[in-house]
C-alpha positions as MATLAB code, in Angstrom:
seq = 'MVVSETLILAILQAVLVMALAPLLTGIVRKTKAGLQRRRGASIFQPYRDIARLMRKETIISHDASWIFTAAPTFILAATWVAATLVPTFAQTPGLAPIADLIVIVGLLAAARFALALAGLDIGTAFGGLGASREMLFATVAEPAMLMIIFGLSLIAGTTRLAEIAATVQATVPGLHISLMLAFVGLAMLAVVENGRIPVDNPATHLELTMVHEAMILEYSGRHLGLIELAQALKLLLYVSLIAVVFIPWGLAPAGSTLLAYGLGFGVYLIKLVVAAKLLAFFEIAGAKMRVFRVPQFAGVALMLALLAVLLLFVSRSF';
ca = [
      -2.170   33.087  -20.881;
      -1.997   31.896  -24.476;
      -2.381   28.129  -25.318;
       1.217   27.728  -26.480;
       2.629   28.980  -23.095;
       0.256   26.557  -21.313;
       1.396   23.660  -23.400;
       5.042   24.467  -22.851;
       4.548   24.625  -19.091;
       2.802   21.215  -19.142;
       5.636   19.702  -21.276;
       8.292   21.222  -18.977;
       6.449   19.751  -15.934;
       6.508   16.348  -17.398;
      10.151   16.536  -18.384;
      11.194   17.972  -15.156;
       9.866   15.204  -12.995;
      11.402   12.603  -15.315;
      14.770   14.219  -15.268;
      14.938   15.022  -11.450;
      13.418   11.583  -10.181;
      16.868    9.682  -10.310;
      18.652   12.668   -8.967;
      16.470   12.729   -5.879;
      17.277    8.993   -5.347;
      20.908    9.727   -5.814;
      20.994   12.628   -3.234;
      19.243   10.215   -0.632;
      21.808    7.543   -1.204;
      24.806    9.922   -1.156;
      23.612   11.552    2.078;
      23.182    8.027    3.742;
      26.765    7.253    2.784;
      27.981   10.391    4.285;
      26.134    9.793    7.482;
      27.672    6.405    7.633;
      31.173    7.848    6.933;
      31.333    6.264    3.547;
      32.195    7.971    0.315;
      29.393    6.687   -1.569;
      28.527    6.689   -5.172;
      27.934   10.003   -7.170;
      24.377   11.580   -6.965;
      24.221   10.839  -10.795;
      24.837    7.046  -10.340;
      20.992    6.365  -10.755;
      21.168    7.810  -14.108;
      24.058    5.407  -15.049;
      22.170    2.435  -13.389;
      19.028    3.003  -15.549;
      20.870    3.687  -18.727;
      22.905    0.363  -18.249;
      19.628   -1.610  -17.605;
      18.112   -0.163  -20.637;
      21.031   -1.590  -22.857;
      20.972   -5.006  -21.275;
      19.319   -8.082  -22.513;
      15.802   -8.737  -21.282;
      15.356  -12.309  -20.056;
      11.657  -13.431  -19.750;
      10.526  -16.778  -18.198;
       8.613  -19.250  -20.375;
       5.868  -19.115  -17.700;
       5.435  -15.437  -18.092;
       2.344  -13.965  -19.925;
       1.824  -10.774  -21.596;
       0.975   -9.285  -18.216;
       4.617   -9.703  -17.175;
       6.006   -7.951  -20.051;
       3.487   -5.092  -20.284;
       3.461   -4.260  -16.574;
       6.658   -2.275  -16.510;
       5.445    0.061  -19.208;
       2.119    0.610  -17.596;
       3.653    1.159  -14.215;
       5.893    3.777  -15.598;
       3.283    5.495  -17.563;
       0.698    5.634  -14.695;
       3.311    6.966  -12.378;
       4.783    9.502  -14.731;
       1.161   10.889  -15.499;
       0.461   11.056  -11.692;
       3.810   12.894  -10.874;
       3.090   15.249  -13.902;
      -0.243   16.233  -12.376;
       1.503   17.512   -9.133;
       2.699   21.187   -9.551;
       6.289   21.454   -9.059;
       7.792   24.969   -9.724;
       4.826   26.599  -11.148;
       1.050   26.218  -11.506;
       0.144   24.624  -14.819;
      -3.274   25.838  -15.898;
      -3.441   23.252  -18.633;
      -3.282   20.475  -16.130;
      -5.248   22.253  -13.262;
      -8.690   20.691  -14.150;
      -7.423   17.181  -13.865;
      -4.663   17.906  -11.102;
      -6.974   16.282   -8.531;
      -5.856   14.215   -5.620;
      -8.485   11.473   -6.404;
      -7.008   11.186   -9.856;
      -3.548   10.861   -8.569;
      -4.367    8.174   -5.991;
      -6.431    6.326   -8.647;
      -3.254    6.272  -10.992;
      -1.084    5.130   -8.196;
      -3.514    2.407   -7.137;
      -3.591    1.150  -10.926;
       0.269    1.019  -10.991;
       0.250   -0.908   -7.574;
      -2.318   -3.360   -9.066;
      -0.283   -3.889  -12.146;
       3.035   -4.585  -10.189;
       1.280   -6.987   -7.757;
      -0.345   -8.863  -10.789;
       3.054   -9.023  -12.399;
       4.542  -10.501   -9.181;
       1.823  -13.189   -9.212;
       2.042  -13.874  -13.081;
       5.591  -15.300  -13.139;
       4.379  -18.014  -10.572;
       7.300  -17.823   -8.161;
       7.144  -17.935   -4.444;
       8.880  -14.516   -3.999;
       6.584  -12.857   -6.527;
       3.473  -14.211   -4.563;
       5.083  -13.276   -1.133;
       5.761   -9.592   -2.177;
       2.324   -9.173   -3.963;
       0.617  -10.453   -0.883;
       2.437   -8.151    1.503;
       1.956   -5.182   -0.839;
      -1.897   -5.854   -0.771;
      -1.792   -6.104    2.911;
      -0.212   -2.716    3.239;
      -2.547   -1.254    0.832;
      -5.658   -2.120    2.764;
      -4.580    0.429    5.417;
      -2.611    2.846    3.390;
      -5.192    3.596    0.826;
      -7.998    4.425    3.269;
      -5.464    6.558    5.112;
      -4.666    8.548    1.811;
      -8.361    8.973    1.231;
      -8.971   10.176    4.775;
      -6.192   12.720    4.341;
      -7.754   13.813    1.046;
     -11.155   14.246    2.725;
      -9.552   16.449    5.418;
      -7.908   18.718    2.883;
     -11.059   18.963    0.821;
     -12.866   20.092    4.109;
     -10.313   22.793    4.464;
     -10.076   23.965    0.785;
     -13.587   22.991   -0.349;
     -12.057   21.026   -3.252;
      -9.684   18.197   -4.102;
      -7.802   20.132   -6.836;
      -4.082   20.744   -5.808;
      -3.816   24.265   -7.131;
      -6.869   25.432   -4.865;
      -5.567   23.511   -2.057;
      -2.081   25.137   -2.301;
      -3.850   28.667   -2.542;
      -5.888   27.718    0.629;
      -2.940   26.664    2.586;
      -1.070   29.846    1.687;
      -3.963   31.953    3.169;
      -4.878   29.585    5.951;
      -6.096   30.836    9.296;
      -4.489   29.814   12.570;
      -7.403   27.549   13.605;
      -6.564   25.208   10.849;
      -2.963   24.602   11.540;
      -3.369   21.660   13.852;
      -5.438   19.711   11.331;
      -2.812   20.600    8.577;
       0.085   19.514   10.886;
      -1.804   16.086   11.608;
      -2.222   15.587    7.932;
       1.188   16.424    7.207;
       2.618   13.768    9.432;
       0.092   11.279    8.203;
       0.931   11.852    4.554;
       4.877   11.798    5.402;
       4.213    8.316    7.018;
       2.284    7.118    4.004;
       5.020    8.351    1.771;
       7.504    6.045    3.594;
       5.037    3.090    3.168;
       4.211    3.651   -0.422;
       7.917    3.914   -1.388;
       9.231    0.980    0.723;
      11.660    3.060    2.577;
      13.166    2.306    6.099;
      11.554    1.453    8.516;
       8.947   -0.293    6.387;
      11.208   -1.749    3.735;
      14.838   -1.629    2.673;
      15.238   -1.141   -1.050;
      19.003   -1.771   -0.754;
      18.558   -5.437    0.210;
      17.094   -8.556   -1.198;
      16.533  -10.486    2.079;
      13.621  -12.839    1.263;
      12.261  -12.613    4.832;
      11.650   -8.914    4.622;
      11.518   -7.666    1.108;
       8.264   -6.476   -0.343;
       8.744   -4.373   -3.328;
      11.955   -6.250   -4.412;
      10.202   -9.579   -4.235;
       7.797   -8.447   -7.103;
      10.444   -7.374   -9.421;
      13.011  -10.171   -8.613;
      12.254  -11.817  -12.022;
      12.731   -8.621  -14.111;
      15.834   -7.824  -15.949;
      17.267   -5.398  -18.448;
      14.976   -2.765  -19.931;
      11.979   -3.885  -17.982;
      13.820   -3.612  -14.683;
      15.080   -0.209  -15.797;
      11.558    0.898  -16.410;
      10.386   -0.170  -12.905;
      13.412    1.414  -11.316;
      12.597    4.771  -12.939;
       8.913    4.437  -12.037;
      10.018    3.836   -8.352;
      12.167    7.018   -8.467;
       9.177    8.944   -9.989;
       6.916    7.684   -7.195;
       9.366    9.042   -4.485;
       9.505   12.431   -6.171;
       5.781   12.387   -6.575;
       5.232   12.223   -2.966;
       7.895   14.815   -2.101;
       6.374   17.090   -4.379;
       2.897   16.448   -3.231;
       3.944   17.198    0.406;
       5.676   20.342   -0.860;
       2.787   21.724   -2.917;
       0.083   20.916   -0.295;
       1.857   21.858    3.034;
       4.700   24.174    1.710;
       3.217   25.791   -1.313;
       5.391   29.020   -1.016;
       7.601   29.736   -3.978;
       5.315   28.173   -6.425;
       5.129   30.606   -9.437;
       1.479   31.480  -10.447;
       0.197   31.056  -14.002;
       1.228   33.724  -16.452;
       4.335   34.812  -14.404;
       7.599   36.193  -15.873;
      10.548   33.943  -16.675;
      12.219   35.303  -13.589;
       9.363   34.204  -11.435;
       9.523   30.704  -12.927;
      13.211   30.552  -12.386;
      12.720   31.468   -8.870;
      10.053   28.834   -8.446;
      12.403   26.179   -9.965;
      15.124   27.140   -7.629;
      12.848   26.900   -4.479;
      11.584   23.538   -5.774;
      15.200   22.232   -5.906;
      15.749   23.502   -2.445;
      12.669   21.551   -1.164;
      13.887   18.494   -2.983;
      17.330   18.545   -1.476;
      16.023   19.304    2.083;
      13.459   16.312    1.672;
      16.208   13.961    0.542;
      18.426   15.050    3.424;
      15.727   14.450    5.913;
      14.729   11.240    4.429;
      18.283    9.968    4.567;
      18.678   11.047    8.285;
      15.591    9.291    9.481;
      16.593    6.119    7.551;
      19.947    5.984    9.212;
      18.536    6.943   12.600;
      16.006    4.131   12.466;
      15.868    0.387   11.959;
      13.607   -1.739    9.804;
      10.579   -2.819   11.681;
       9.025   -6.316   11.436;
       6.830   -6.882    8.380;
       3.659   -7.493   10.411;
       4.007   -4.277   12.202;
       3.869   -2.157    8.865;
      -0.056   -2.209    8.956;
       0.045   -0.765   12.478;
       2.517    1.867   11.203;
       0.115    2.845    8.464;
      -2.758    2.509   10.840;
      -1.234    5.333   12.885;
      -1.364    7.457    9.743;
      -4.961    6.606    9.302;
      -5.705    7.606   12.892;
      -3.922   10.982   12.440;
      -5.984   11.702    9.314;
      -9.040   10.789   11.206;
      -8.129   12.925   14.238;
      -7.422   15.820   11.592;
     -10.958   15.521   10.127;
     -12.577   15.268   13.636;
     -10.811   18.421   14.827;
     -12.122   20.205   11.838;
     -15.682   19.253   12.531;
     -15.188   20.246   16.233;
     -13.675   23.602   15.316;
     -16.449   24.438   12.944;
     -19.212   23.518   15.560;
     -18.154   26.341   17.862;
];
């Protein structure tokens, strides 16, 4: 493959995730409204919301430092880079060397740290509350994510997404149980990391339960728009990560024809729609849990990941 084609694929990957992130959020909201027998807003409403926030005036407290103003841009940049590294419709050979799960986790951890720091910087009670809860959840969620990565690396012999996807496509039946446990664990972590029901409710500002919303309560205008876009990107990232690791079929290989790339794009859109519908269904079917039960919920994901790793060692000992 020539360098120009590799560069075009990398750029398309970056533009695609940025363009589709609000659409995924809109499909989730529209599906939830339909399940609740409401008409609901258009699936394109998140685009309008972000555009409106970008045009609004930004109000900054006198107590805020440069951390508060710089955090939204850094959070969006880190999340966008992490989402770009996850293959969507095709393998991107230009990004393959750095499309590593450890790199992605590191970028997301940096974005989380910046958001918590911004919540503390403003000096409000809500910001400190949300930052404290976010770090509490991270103490369990991040080890669980690393354990899942460890299990996948044992299966594929690497932490690079392209090679993991290729291994899953040709996996042997004996590895299916470990992959299934890792899949359930990663799905649970996706709920925790994105603050979805039953962990958090992004549609409410109830001070007794909010986590993510508490840290961004003082943001407005362009800064709030950047954070909302980063949150939509993060949801798309986890959906894409689950799709490429556990459902890699339909991913166009490097050097394919335009028809193959178009087919891969269509399959990717189907995966996004199905994931959005399932997420909306589970959010409607469940209820929000108590805040201090969230670490237990994330702990279950950690135990599933640990069990997947143990089964790998046991199966290879025979």
